[in-house]
SELO-184958 format. One line per field, with one value per residue (C-alpha): residue in three letters; x, y, z. Coordinates in steps of 0.1 Angstrom, whole numbers. Layout:
<sites>
code = c(Ala ...)
xx = c(X ...)
yy = c(Y ...)
zz = c(Z ...)
</sites>
This chain:
<sites>
code = c(Met Thr Ala His Pro Arg Thr Val Arg Gly Asp Thr Arg Thr Ala Pro Leu Val Ser Ala Leu Val Asp Ala Gln Leu Ile Asp Pro Gly Arg Arg Asp Glu Ala Met Ser Val Val Glu Arg Val Leu Gly Ala Gln Ser Ile Ala Thr Ala Ser Leu Lys Lys Arg Phe Ala Glu Leu Ala Gly Tyr Val Gly Ala Ala Phe Val Val Ser Ala Ala Val Ile Phe Val Phe Ser Arg Trp Lys Asp Leu Ser Gln Pro Gln Gln Val Gly Leu Leu Gly Gly Ile Ala Val Leu Leu Thr Gly Ala Gly Leu Ala Leu Gly Gln Leu Thr Thr Gly Gly Ile Ala Gly Val Arg Arg Gly Ala Glu Pro Val Arg Arg Arg Leu Met Gly Val Leu Leu Thr Gly Ala Ala Gly Ser Ala Ala Ala Ala Val Gly Leu Trp Val Asp His Val Phe Pro Asn His Glu Thr Gln Val Gly Phe Ala Gly Phe Gly Thr Leu Thr Val Leu Ser Leu Leu Gly Tyr Val Val Ala Pro Thr Val Val Gly Gln Leu Ala Val Ala Thr Gly Ala Val Thr Leu Val Ser Leu Val Val Asp Glu Leu Gln Gly Asp Ser Ile Ala Ala Gly Leu Ser Ile Leu Gly Leu Gly Val Val Trp Leu Leu Ala Thr Glu Arg Gly Leu Trp Arg Glu Val Ala Ser Ala Arg Val Ile Gly Cys Gly Leu Val Leu Ile Gly Ala Gln Ile Pro Val Phe Glu Ser Asp Gln Thr Arg Trp Val Ala Tyr Val Ala Thr Ala Leu Val Ala Val Ala Ala Phe Ala Val Tyr Val Ala Arg Pro Ala Trp Pro Tyr Leu Ala Ala Gly Val Ile Ala Val Thr Leu Val Val Pro Glu Ala Leu Ile Asp Trp Thr Asp Asn Gly Leu Gly Pro Ala Gly Gly Leu Leu Val Ala Gly Val Thr Leu Leu Val Thr Ser Leu Leu Gly Phe Arg Leu Arg Lys Glu Val Gly Glu Glu Gln Ala Ala)
xx = c(682 651 633 595 571 549 516 487 470 433 432 456 464 481 514 520 509 540 563 562 564 596 609 603 623 592 592 621 625 623 592 577 555 539 535 511 491 483 472 455 437 423 413 395 378 372 357 335 321 317 298 277 269 258 235 222 213 204 175 167 160 138 118 114 107 84 63 63 44 22 14 10 -14 -30 -41 -47 -71 -92 -98 -115 -122 -164 -162 -152 -177 -168 -154 -130 -121 -115 -95 -73 -63 -56 -36 -15 -9 3 26 41 46 63 86 91 98 124 141 147 163 191 203 231 215 181 151 165 194 169 154 190 197 220 217 193 188 172 156 138 129 114 94 77 71 56 33 20 11 -8 -26 -37 -49 -67 -86 -97 -113 -128 -146 -153 -168 -190 -200 -210 -223 -234 -244 -225 -200 -184 -180 -163 -139 -133 -124 -100 -84 -82 -61 -41 -29 -21 -7 16 27 36 55 71 85 99 116 109 106 92 68 55 51 33 11 4 -5 -28 -48 -47 -60 -86 -99 -100 -121 -144 -149 -157 -182 -198 -199 -218 -194 -187 -157 -143 -141 -124 -99 -91 -92 -64 -46 -42 -33 -6 7 9 24 52 53 62 86 105 106 126 97 99 130 131 128 130 103 83 88 75 43 32 36 20 -8 -11 -12 -42 -58 -59 -69 -101 -125 -118 -136 -165 -185 -176 -191 -162 -136 -122 -114 -88 -74 -67 -56 -28 -21 -12 6 30 36 44 63 82 89 97 123 139 141 153 165 151 140 104 94 108 91 56 56 66 38 14 19 16 -15 -31 -26 -38 -70 -79 -70 -96 -118 -124 -122 -151 -128 -120 -88 -96 -76 -45 -46 -47 -19 2 -4 4 37 46 37 59 88 87 80 109 131 121 128 164 169 160 178 211 201 197 227 249 236 243 277 283)
yy = c(-7 -17 12 3 11 42 44 68 80 92 114 145 146 117 129 161 141 117 139 159 130 121 158 157 120 104 78 61 75 42 33 57 38 19 50 64 32 34 67 64 34 60 91 66 54 90 98 69 81 112 105 76 108 129 103 102 139 138 111 132 163 145 133 166 179 152 163 198 189 164 192 218 195 183 217 230 196 198 237 233 195 202 227 200 177 135 133 161 150 116 134 152 120 107 130 133 93 97 127 108 75 96 108 73 59 89 85 49 53 80 48 30 2 17 -1 -33 -18 -10 -44 -56 -37 -9 27 17 51 61 27 34 70 56 33 58 74 44 37 72 66 34 48 83 58 39 65 77 43 42 78 64 34 51 82 53 26 53 33 5 8 -31 -27 4 -13 -40 -15 9 -15 -39 -15 -3 -40 -45 -15 -17 -51 -37 -11 -29 -54 -21 -8 -34 -12 -17 8 -12 -44 -22 -13 -47 -59 -31 -37 -76 -75 -51 -72 -106 -89 -70 -108 -125 -95 -102 -137 -127 -146 -144 -130 -167 -167 -133 -142 -171 -158 -134 -160 -178 -146 -147 -181 -176 -144 -164 -189 -162 -145 -179 -187 -159 -135 -106 -87 -72 -110 -94 -67 -93 -120 -90 -84 -119 -130 -100 -111 -144 -135 -106 -132 -159 -132 -118 -139 -130 -96 -115 -132 -159 -187 -175 -174 -211 -207 -179 -195 -230 -208 -186 -218 -235 -205 -203 -239 -233 -201 -222 -250 -224 -208 -241 -246 -210 -191 -158 -138 -130 -164 -163 -133 -145 -176 -157 -131 -156 -178 -142 -137 -168 -182 -152 -151 -187 -185 -153 -171 -204 -183 -163 -134 -146 -135 -101 -72 -76 -116 -114 -85 -112 -140 -121 -105 -145 -160 -134 -138 -181 -178 -152 -173 -202 -182 -172 -212 -219 -195 -203 -244 -229 -209 -238 -264 -237 -233 -272)
zz = c(-60 -75 -84 -75 -105 -103 -104 -117 -87 -85 -55 -63 -23 -23 -38 -17 15 9 -5 28 49 30 33 69 73 87 52 38 2 -11 2 -12 -36 -3 14 -19 -15 21 17 -12 4 35 14 -9 20 34 1 1 37 22 -8 14 35 7 -5 32 27 -6 4 35 14 -12 18 33 -3 -9 21 16 -17 -5 26 2 -23 9 22 -11 -21 14 12 -24 -24 -13 -41 -66 -86 -79 -112 -107 -72 -95 -117 -92 -70 -108 -115 -82 -92 -128 -115 -87 -109 -132 -108 -95 -129 -138 -105 -115 -149 -136 -108 -125 -143 -149 -134 -136 -114 -89 -85 -82 -54 -72 -52 -22 -14 -43 -42 -12 -24 -55 -32 -14 -48 -62 -29 -26 -65 -51 -25 -47 -75 -52 -38 -72 -83 -50 -59 -95 -83 -60 -86 -108 -87 -55 -19 -27 1 -2 -40 -35 -6 -35 -57 -35 -18 -44 -67 -39 -32 -71 -78 -41 -50 -88 -72 -50 -76 -91 -61 -31 2 37 29 1 22 47 17 4 35 45 10 13 50 41 13 31 59 30 11 48 59 21 29 65 80 120 141 137 101 102 124 109 72 84 101 68 55 76 73 30 35 55 33 4 31 34 -3 -10 -23 1 -2 28 51 86 78 59 93 116 94 90 122 132 108 128 159 151 132 162 187 169 179 218 211 198 226 254 230 205 233 230 192 200 230 206 174 199 213 180 168 197 190 154 160 183 160 130 148 156 118 110 136 134 163 149 154 188 196 181 202 234 227 217 249 273 260 255 293 313 288 296 333 336 318 332 363 353 363 398 398 399 379 404 401 365 360 382 358 329 343 359 323 304 326 322 287 278 294 279 248 259 266 233 217 229 223 187 188 201 175 150 163 166)
</sites>
């Protein structure tokens, strides 16, 4: 009989377990090494699961700890905020931004491969926590910059907005580059949308200009998503589709003369969303198309009938439109799935 070569086992529980099974005559002694491999593999999988659970708890503890620290800081700041001068307020917010940035970068250095490893996807738990810290730092820095500009240029609200939200956009984007997270995406989108609105307001544009500008921002966001510039693709598509829908709908709320622009823009968004879904089957595009049709059909009918349908009629039209559009969406999804399977 040829003896199987023995291998060094990393888990000290393996040998006693296999020996007990052999002594109980549940395993052939000649297959001891095979049993050792199986038991080692099972115990290893359990250890990995336990380690993953510990990381989850560590991440949760990090969020809870950060929430306690932030809450204590907010309570302290707001209780003394009025007693502080504006330069002191700027210094306090700037200090918080520096502390959060330092904590985030330090956490990244503790990750396997350092900050470069975080960008490559190593240690996703630490990456998410690091992203939240850097996004918080961006928000604090944006508030500090806004206050400083208001101190230097009082009564210039537009300049304050540009400085604050411009800082938020840039620093959130830098934080996202270092530690990609959904929170970072949301911060970048918030800053970018506000900046676009401020530019339109500064140029004295109307709701049509504001809506089309945000719609254009959504299109650019989606193009960047499909070119792989956002790591979290699903959330990036949701954000982009949301911006497109919001931008198309903004002229509805201005006046009767601008509503037709919203109807045309929303209808085009629906057509484009369905077309993109055929090329790139992703549920946010299908959802955007369904939502756009569900919005534009009742709006246009109610407007063209001079609200003659009444609340019940409008609700009925919206419900029927949603059902029909959903059925068409399911049909389209089935056809796209069949084409991919073929």
